[in-house]
C-alpha positions, -999 to +999 in steps of 0.1 A: -060-434-744-046-402-759-067-382-735-055-402-705-019-398-717-023-361-721-038-357-686-009-377-671+017-355-690+001-323-678+001-334-642+038-344-645+046-310-661+027-292-633+048-310-606+081-300-624+070-264-625+061-264-588+094-280-580+114-254-599+094-227-582+105-237-546+141-244-554+153-208-550+136-206-516+153-237-504+187-225-518+183-192-499+180-211-466+214-229-470+249-218-477+255-200-509+258-224-539+249-254-518+213-267-522+194-275-491+172-306-491+137-302-476+134-320-443+116-352-443+086-350-418+069-382-411+040-376-386+012-401-382-023-391-374-020-406-340+012-387-332-006-354-342-035-361-319-011-368-290+008-336-297-025-317-296-035-333-263-001-324-248-006-288-258-041-288-243-029-304-210+000-279-207-025-250-213-048-264-186-020-268-161-008-232-168-043-219-164-048-238-131-015-225-118-024-190-128-058-192-111-042-206-079-017-177-078-044-152-084-065-167-056-035-165-032-029-128-042-066-121-037-066-138-003-037-117+010-051-083+021-036-052+007-016-030+031-040-008+051-032+029+045-060+052+058-070+054+094-103+036+087-084+008+069-058+004+097-085+004+124-106-022+104-075-044+099-066-041+137-102-049+148-103-080+127-069-093+139-078-085+176-112-103+174-096-133+158-076-138+190-107-146+210-122-169+183-090-187+172-074-189+207-037-190+198-024-188+233-004-159+248+017-146+276+007-113+293+023-088+316+007-057+330+023-028+348+001-003+367+014+030+377-003+056+400+013+088+388-002+108+417-032+110+441-041+144+454-065+154+481-093+132+496-094+112+528-071+083+534-099+058+527-103+072+492-065+067+486-068+032+499-097+024+475-078+037+445-047+017+454-068-014+460-086-009+426-053-007+407-038-037+424-068-060+421-074-052+385-038-056+373-025-091+374+013-088+370+016-119+347-006-144+330-001-173+306-030-187+285-026-220+267-036-224+231-073-233+229-080-222+265-104-194+274-091-160+260-118-140+278-093-116+294-076-105+262-077-068+255-113-061+267-121-085+296-155-101+299-165-097+263-167-122+234-149-095+213-116-078+217-121-046+199-149-024+186-127+005+180-142+033+160-120+055+136-137+086+150-119+079+183-084+078+167-061+108+165-037+091+141-027+057+128+003+043+110+011+009+093+047+001+086+057-030+067+081-052+086+091-082+064+061-105+064+042-085+090+028-050+097+037-029+127+006-008+135+004+021+159-030+037+168-030+069+188-062+077+206-079+111+208-084+127+242-117+116+258-132+132+289-163+117+305-185+129+334-185+095+350-177+058+346-199+038+323-220+008+334-208-009+302-172-002+292-181+001+255-200+033+263-166+050+263-145+049+231-114+038+251-135+010+267-141-004+232-104-013+228-087-011+262-091-026+296-109+003+312-128+008+345-165+006+347-190+019+373-195-015+387-158-021+391-153+010+412-183+002+434-169-032+440-138-017+456-160-001+483-165-035+499-151-032+534-151+006+533-188+012+535-185+024+571-161+052+559-181+067+531-190+063+494-177+075+460-202+097+442-182+106+412-152+092+393-148+112+360-119+099+338-102+120+312-082+096+289-052+110+271-020+099+254-033+063+250-021+041+222-020+006+208+012-008+193+010-042+177+026-066+152+002-084+128+013-107+100+000-100+065-026-128+068-042-109+097-029-129+127-017-109+157+019-117+169+023-091+197+004-062+212+010-034+237-018-014+252-009+019+269-039+034+287-035+066+308-061+088+324-066+115+349-097+113+372-116+137+393-131+119+423-158+130+447-171+111+477-188+116+510-178+105+545-203+089+567-204+121+586-217+137+553-186+157+549-178+159+511-143+150+500-126+156+467-095+142+451-077+136+418-055+109+404-035+100+374-031+063+365-012+046+336-018+009+327+006-009+303-003-043+291+019-065+269+008-096+250+030-120+231+013-148+210 
């Protein structure tokens, strides 16, 4: 019994010593000279588990929100800066028009700057070519055939190559980019059978060999065209594309000079030259 009593006394003494040891710390937390009682904390095991679950749920929600924001930031393309980046961004947006078919209104203004030399029939063919290939206005409904956009007759709207570009600029305009692409001068000895054989034909509505031959219908008795050599210059694309890559508007300015050679039925050669500008405006 004495041993049990001694053990009990030692435990009580140890508690008193520990209590005396923490009193100065508690007093320092309160006002000077006023003892501060230790707060009573009553937390059950179940409450502790719930608190831990709340912390875990909050952490999971914050993680999910962070991942969602990161995904959105990753989905939004960075602003294109170099010529190659701007051309790639433009190509993708232009080609999406033909696949997504958003609908658009279109106006085109042809302008024959001059026609020199040649017989009257040659002048008539050129005038006919410009008028027949330039609808003054067109409206295409959403979901309808967008075959005529940019490069007619193709299932793509642009295969523009950076090597054909003189300069390119991308300017931030609120939630969109204004992009201007200036083309290099391109002189060719003749018209292509497929427009994409010319760099300008890979992004603009350009003449092909078959198109020009088609204009001879009704003029065969007068003669034939043997050469139509275009020299593209000062052409550019000016468009507005939102940051998600959807085109909002686009203007295509194509201008070229052409040396033309033909032959009359009487075998007399004729030569002429012309300068033509085509301006097309799309609004989506």
